[in-house]
GULO-621855 format. One record per residue (C-alpha): residue in three letters; x, y, z. Coordinates in pm, whole numbers, always signed. Example, Ala and Ser with C-alpha at 12.3 -4.5 7.8 and 13.67 -1.06 7.14 Angstrom:
[ALA [+1230 -450 +780]];
[SER [+1367 -106 +714]];
This chain:
[MET [-7750 +15785 -6423]];
[ASP [-7824 +15479 -6429]];
[GLN [-7556 +15360 -6680]];
[ARG [-7330 +15524 -6474]];
[HIS [-7411 +15292 -6175]];
[LYS [-7402 +14988 -6329]];
[GLY [-7098 +15059 -6510]];
[THR [-6927 +15115 -6152]];
[LYS [-7079 +14779 -6013]];
[SER [-6910 +14593 -6297]];
[VAL [-6616 +14749 -6225]];
[ALA [-6619 +14674 -5878]];
[ARG [-6724 +14338 -5925]];
[LEU [-6395 +14220 -6168]];
[VAL [-6211 +14441 -5885]];
[SER [-6295 +14199 -5639]];
[GLN [-6310 +13895 -5843]];
[SER [-5949 +13948 -5952]];
[ALA [-5846 +14046 -5557]];
[ARG [-5964 +13675 -5457]];
[PRO [-5694 +13445 -5365]];
[THR [-5692 +13162 -5612]];
[ARG [-5600 +12793 -5491]];
[SER [-5223 +12657 -5588]];
[THR [-5207 +12324 -5803]];
[HIS [-4862 +12265 -5722]];
[PRO [-4833 +11926 -5559]];
[ARG [-4654 +12072 -5219]];
[SER [-4996 +12262 -5183]];
[LEU [-5134 +11948 -5062]];
[SER [-4907 +11876 -4807]];
[GLY [-5054 +12117 -4606]];
[GLY [-5350 +11848 -4472]];
[ASP [-5669 +12050 -4635]];
[SER [-5871 +11813 -4757]];
[GLY [-6085 +12093 -4921]];
[VAL [-5788 +12080 -5178]];
[ILE [-5774 +11748 -5224]];
[PHE [-6143 +11738 -5251]];
[GLY [-6180 +12105 -5401]];
[ARG [-6405 +11980 -5696]];
[LEU [-6669 +11765 -5511]];
[LYS [-6944 +11944 -5369]];
[PRO [-7007 +12011 -5057]];
[GLY [-7236 +11727 -4946]];
[ALA [-7020 +11451 -5081]];
[LEU [-6725 +11618 -4908]];
[THR [-6906 +11568 -4587]];
[ILE [-6985 +11227 -4613]];
[LEU [-6639 +11159 -4736]];
[ARG [-6506 +11307 -4449]];
[SER [-6727 +11089 -4209]];
[LEU [-6626 +10792 -4359]];
[TRP [-6284 +10875 -4269]];
[LEU [-6307 +10941 -3926]];
[GLN [-6530 +10624 -3860]];
[VAL [-6278 +10401 -4052]];
[GLY [-5964 +10560 -3813]];
[CYS [-6213 +10499 -3494]];
[LEU [-6233 +10152 -3580]];
[PHE [-5867 +10082 -3677]];
[VAL [-5727 +10237 -3359]];
[PRO [-5889 +9955 -3155]];
[PHE [-5873 +9709 -3365]];
[SER [-5455 +9834 -3401]];
[VAL [-5487 +9781 -2995]];
[LEU [-5676 +9428 -3056]];
[ILE [-5359 +9294 -3234]];
[GLY [-5122 +9400 -3049]];
[LYS [-5286 +9220 -2759]];
[VAL [-5322 +8889 -2960]];
[LEU [-4957 +8885 -3060]];
[THR [-4829 +8955 -2700]];
[ALA [-5039 +8704 -2570]];
[ALA [-4898 +8479 -2829]];
[GLU [-4575 +8496 -2746]];
[LYS [-4640 +8475 -2381]];
[HIS [-4803 +8139 -2507]];
[LYS [-4510 +8035 -2683]];
[ARG [-4301 +8080 -2385]];
[ASN [-4485 +7911 -2175]];
[ARG [-4525 +7627 -2415]];
[GLN [-4134 +7601 -2447]];
[ILE [-4123 +7611 -2061]];
[ASN [-4360 +7334 -2001]];
[ARG [-4126 +7130 -2234]];
[PHE [-3826 +7184 -2050]];
[MET [-3991 +7149 -1744]];
[MET [-4139 +6796 -1890]];
[GLY [-3757 +6669 -1958]];
[ALA [-3700 +6837 -2400]];
[VAL [-3404 +7085 -2448]];
[PRO [-3507 +7447 -2414]];
[ASP [-3455 +7656 -2724]];
[SER [-3180 +7945 -2749]];
[GLY [-3370 +8183 -2617]];
[ILE [-3465 +8053 -2293]];
[LEU [-3229 +8023 -2032]];
[MET [-3288 +7841 -1707]];
[SER [-3190 +7637 -1455]];
[LYS [-3334 +7226 -1401]];
[PRO [-3658 +7250 -1283]];
[ARG [-3711 +7172 -909]];
[ALA [-3975 +7041 -704]];
[LEU [-4120 +7157 -327]];
[ILE [-4290 +6904 -173]];
[THR [-4436 +6910 +188]];
[GLY [-4509 +6588 +346]];
[ALA [-4279 +6422 +185]];
[SER [-4170 +6143 +414]];
[ALA [-4494 +5881 +316]];
[GLY [-4801 +5807 +149]];
[LEU [-4887 +6074 -152]];
[GLY [-4567 +6277 -86]];
[ARG [-4347 +6021 -134]];
[GLU [-4513 +5922 -482]];
[PHE [-4527 +6274 -582]];
[ALA [-4138 +6295 -553]];
[ARG [-4072 +5937 -733]];
[GLN [-4321 +6025 -1073]];
[LEU [-4171 +6411 -1046]];
[ALA [-3806 +6265 -1035]];
[ALA [-3864 +6040 -1288]];
[ASP [-3977 +6346 -1491]];
[GLY [-3657 +6480 -1436]];
[LYS [-3724 +6744 -1164]];
[ASP [-3481 +6820 -886]];
[LEU [-3674 +6831 -562]];
[VAL [-3705 +6951 -166]];
[LEU [-3818 +6697 +54]];
[VAL [-4043 +6845 +409]];
[ALA [-4120 +6647 +687]];
[ARG [-4133 +6626 +1000]];
[ARG [-3971 +6229 +990]];
[VAL [-3593 +6339 +836]];
[GLU [-3477 +5935 +797]];
[PRO [-3722 +5805 +526]];
[MET [-3654 +6135 +356]];
[GLU [-3306 +6040 +341]];
[ALA [-3389 +5707 +248]];
[LEU [-3584 +5804 -46]];
[ALA [-3348 +6084 -175]];
[GLU [-3080 +5818 -191]];
[GLU [-3328 +5575 -382]];
[LEU [-3411 +5888 -634]];
[LYS [-3046 +5986 -683]];
[ASN [-2990 +5645 -779]];
[ALA [-3250 +5574 -1002]];
[TYR [-3246 +5912 -1170]];
[GLY [-2980 +6118 -1085]];
[THR [-3228 +6360 -908]];
[ASP [-3044 +6599 -672]];
[VAL [-3293 +6619 -371]];
[ASP [-3265 +6836 -97]];
[VAL [-3380 +6705 +294]];
[ILE [-3540 +6962 +485]];
[GLN [-3698 +6917 +855]];
[ALA [-3993 +7093 +885]];
[ASP [-4305 +7123 +1084]];
[LEU [-4587 +7304 +927]];
[SER [-4807 +7275 +1251]];
[ASP [-4548 +7556 +1347]];
[ARG [-4669 +7894 +1248]];
[GLU [-4328 +7999 +1193]];
[THR [-4207 +7724 +956]];
[PRO [-4288 +7836 +626]];
[VAL [-4082 +8159 +637]];
[ALA [-3785 +7972 +795]];
[LEU [-3817 +7692 +509]];
[PHE [-3855 +8005 +252]];
[ASP [-3532 +8152 +419]];
[GLU [-3371 +7792 +403]];
[VAL [-3405 +7742 +37]];
[GLN [-3331 +8108 -48]];
[GLN [-2959 +8058 +165]];
[ARG [-2927 +7707 -46]];
[GLY [-2970 +7894 -353]];
[LEU [-3261 +7682 -458]];
[VAL [-3555 +7782 -695]];
[VAL [-3850 +7612 -645]];
[ASP [-4071 +7626 -1009]];
[CYS [-4360 +7341 -844]];
[LEU [-4451 +7354 -531]];
[ILE [-4677 +7014 -413]];
[ASN [-4845 +7133 -82]];
[ASN [-4940 +6770 +41]];
[ALA [-4883 +6750 +434]];
[GLY [-5186 +6723 +580]];
[ALA [-5339 +6488 +902]];
[ALA [-5619 +6327 +978]];
[GLY [-5954 +6483 +1132]];
[ILE [-5923 +6552 +1525]];
[ASP [-6223 +6621 +1723]];
[LEU [-6202 +6989 +1729]];
[LEU [-6495 +6979 +2050]];
[ARG [-6334 +6750 +2246]];
[THR [-5966 +6792 +2212]];
[GLU [-5870 +6919 +2612]];
[ASP [-5577 +7115 +2477]];
[TRP [-5705 +7434 +2248]];
[SER [-5341 +7442 +2084]];
[THR [-5409 +7089 +1997]];
[ALA [-5634 +7204 +1783]];
[HIS [-5506 +7526 +1652]];
[ASP [-5209 +7374 +1526]];
[TYR [-5392 +7139 +1348]];
[LEU [-5583 +7392 +1157]];
[GLU [-5212 +7565 +1102]];
[LEU [-5148 +7253 +969]];
[MET [-5430 +7222 +751]];
[THR [-5491 +7552 +615]];
[SER [-5242 +7849 +739]];
[SER [-4971 +7679 +644]];
[VAL [-5076 +7594 +269]];
[VAL [-5184 +7970 +261]];
[ALA [-4839 +8066 +398]];
[MET [-4612 +7835 +171]];
[CYS [-4814 +7995 -156]];
[TYR [-4751 +8363 +24]];
[PHE [-4377 +8312 +38]];
[PHE [-4312 +8114 -296]];
[ILE [-4536 +8258 -578]];
[PRO [-4440 +8583 -591]];
[PRO [-4053 +8503 -701]];
[MET [-4272 +8238 -958]];
[GLN [-4425 +8568 -1109]];
[GLN [-4138 +8730 -1120]];
[ARG [-3985 +8431 -1340]];
[GLY [-4326 +8416 -1527]];
[TYR [-4368 +8018 -1468]];
[GLY [-4476 +7812 -1130]];
[ARG [-4702 +7538 -1074]];
[VAL [-4870 +7490 -738]];
[LEU [-5043 +7200 -598]];
[ASN [-5268 +7199 -314]];
[VAL [-5376 +6879 -196]];
[ALA [-5722 +6850 -69]];
[SER [-5973 +6603 -52]];
[VAL [-6348 +6493 -182]];
[ALA [-6395 +6541 +181]];
[GLY [-6388 +6893 +35]];
[TYR [-6696 +6884 -164]];
[VAL [-6896 +6615 +69]];
[THR [-6902 +6651 +435]];
[THR [-7120 +6445 +641]];
[PRO [-7294 +6584 +986]];
[SER [-7019 +6392 +1211]];
[ASP [-6701 +6574 +1024]];
[TYR [-6601 +6937 +1156]];
[SER [-6256 +6967 +1121]];
[TYR [-6077 +6735 +791]];
[GLY [-6389 +6787 +529]];
[PRO [-6413 +7178 +596]];
[THR [-6019 +7268 +546]];
[LYS [-6017 +7069 +263]];
[SER [-6327 +7309 +157]];
[TYR [-6091 +7619 +231]];
[LEU [-5812 +7464 +20]];
[ILE [-6063 +7388 -264]];
[ALA [-6160 +7771 -276]];
[PHE [-5866 +7904 -176]];
[SER [-5660 +7777 -489]];
[ARG [-5981 +7852 -741]];
[GLY [-5961 +8204 -674]];
[LEU [-5547 +8133 -691]];
[SER [-5606 +7979 -1003]];
[GLY [-5798 +8267 -1173]];
[ALA [-5601 +8528 -1041]];
[LEU [-5227 +8362 -1151]];
[ARG [-5280 +8241 -1449]];
[LYS [-5218 +8563 -1664]];
[ASP [-4894 +8534 -1500]];
[GLY [-4812 +8186 -1629]];
[ILE [-4849 +8060 -1302]];
[GLN [-5117 +7756 -1294]];
[VAL [-5276 +7612 -952]];
[THR [-5487 +7307 -885]];
[ALA [-5652 +7141 -616]];
[LEU [-5614 +6802 -628]];
[CYS [-5916 +6594 -502]];
[PRO [-5823 +6225 -453]];
[GLY [-6106 +6012 -233]];
[PHE [-6034 +5690 -38]];
[THR [-5596 +5613 -133]];
[HIS [-5418 +5366 -56]];
[THR [-5156 +5499 +133]];
[ASP [-5003 +5476 +519]];
[PHE [-5209 +5798 +575]];
[HIS [-5450 +5518 +711]];
[ALA [-5233 +5352 +932]];
[SER [-5379 +5442 +1261]];
[ASP [-5613 +5145 +1379]];
[LYS [-5899 +5356 +1390]];
[LEU [-5899 +5395 +993]];
[THR [-5761 +5071 +925]];
[ARG [-6111 +4959 +1063]];
[MET [-6287 +5172 +855]];
[LYS [-6098 +5079 +580]];
[ARG [-6152 +4701 +637]];
[SER [-6519 +4778 +642]];
[SER [-6582 +4956 +335]];
[PRO [-6595 +4847 -11]];
[LYS [-6285 +4787 -258]];
[PHE [-6397 +4946 -526]];
[ILE [-6384 +5290 -382]];
[TRP [-5996 +5305 -313]];
[TYR [-5721 +5384 -581]];
[ASP [-5346 +5368 -562]];
[ALA [-5146 +5627 -492]];
[ASP [-4925 +5635 -811]];
[VAL [-5278 +5668 -992]];
[VAL [-5374 +5984 -792]];
[VAL [-4988 +6127 -833]];
[ARG [-5023 +6097 -1200]];
[GLU [-5360 +6254 -1249]];
[GLY [-5285 +6497 -1060]];
[LEU [-4947 +6615 -1234]];
[LYS [-5171 +6623 -1554]];
[ALA [-5417 +6813 -1431]];
[LEU [-5179 +7070 -1311]];
[GLU [-5032 +7063 -1641]];
[LYS [-5329 +7131 -1837]];
[GLY [-5441 +7428 -1592]];
[ARG [-5736 +7255 -1383]];
[ASP [-5816 +7466 -1090]];
[THR [-5944 +7144 -954]];
[TYR [-5936 +6788 -979]];
[LEU [-6144 +6469 -825]];
[SER [-5904 +6182 -876]];
[GLY [-6099 +5873 -960]];
[ARG [-6348 +5789 -1262]];
[LEU [-6569 +5652 -959]];
[TYR [-6564 +5968 -756]];
[ARG [-6585 +6219 -1049]];
[TYR [-6904 +6028 -1144]];
[ILE [-7069 +6013 -805]];
[ILE [-6965 +6344 -632]];
[PRO [-7301 +6454 -720]];
[LEU [-7483 +6178 -581]];
[MET [-7313 +6180 -262]];
[ARG [-7444 +6533 -200]];
[LEU [-7734 +6417 -173]];
[PRO [-7912 +6371 +173]];
[LEU [-8021 +6019 +69]];
[SER [-7622 +5919 +17]];
[GLN [-7501 +6080 +336]];
[ARG [-7734 +5890 +504]];
[LEU [-7587 +5550 +311]];
[ILE [-7254 +5672 +365]];
[ALA [-7309 +5687 +777]];
[ALA [-7434 +5346 +769]];
[LEU [-7138 +5185 +576]];
[GLY [-6954 +5355 +844]];
[ILE [-6725 +5558 +609]];
[LYS [-6652 +5940 +660]];
[VAL [-6555 +6103 +377]];
C-alpha cells in the first residue's frame, strides 16, 4: 500500500514537471521587456536591487535632460541677443538675423539731456524719433544729425502732460511705419508746489508728465518689443528719487516712483530680451536750470557736484546695455548717496540752499 502511494506521487511529480513551461533562450524572447529573462540567473535579492537602481537612474535622467534643454535654449537666446546687440552698436548682423536699422524714440528731445541722447545715439548709427513740445529746436537738431551722421530723424510735436498724447504718439509712429527698438523717457520739468498751486489742473498735468506719461509710453511701446524679442527702455529719474528733503514733495517723489517702476519692469522683462534702466543723474549742466530760481541755486552750490550732460548720457547708455536696472551717474553720487540719506546730511543740504 505504501509503495503504491510512493509510486503514484513520483509519477505525478514527473508529469507536473514536464507540464511546466520552459523559458526560451531565443534572442527574440528578450524583446518583450521581461526583466526576469534578462536577469533570470540572478537571485531575487540582486534582481530587486538592479531594478531599484534602474528606476533611480531614470528618475535622475528625466530632470537632467529637461535642464539640458533649458540650458541650450537659454544659450541660443543669449547668442541671438548678443548678435542683436552687436547690430544695435553698428556691427553687421549675422545672416540668420534680418532686421531694420535700429531706431530710438526720445521724449524731451528739444533740449538738455534729450538733445545729448540724440547726438550720442545718432553717432552710434541709430535712426531717431524726436518728441517734444517745441518743434524748431528739434528740426535744427535733426538737420545737424542728418548732416553729421546721415541719420534718419522723424520729428513729432507732442505735449506729454496731456493724457491722450502717448496713445496718439504711438498711433503716429505706427502710421509712419517706424519700428522703435529703444525708448528714452526723458521728458520732465522742475518741481512745482503742489499745495500752493491754485489750479489743480496745473498740478495734475505735472504729475501726468512726470509719472503717468512714462507708464503709458511703456504700455504702448514695450509689447511690440516683446514680440520682436528685443528692446531697450531708459527712464530718466534723478538722485532726488533716493534722497528727498522735507521741502520737496513733488519732484523727488515722482522720481522715486520711476526708480521703483523701472526696477519692476526690468525684472519682469529681462526674460523677453528687454532691458530697462532708471538713470539717476545728480546736478547736471543743462538748460534745465535756466530759470532764475534754479540759476541762483546753481550759483550758490559747490561746483564739484555738477556733471556735464555728455558724461551723464554716456554712462546711462552703457548701464542700459549692461542690463543695470538703476544707475547713479557720477562717481561722486555713487559714493555719497548712502551719506546723503542721513538726517545730518539732509540738514547740511538745506543749509547750503540745495534742494535734491
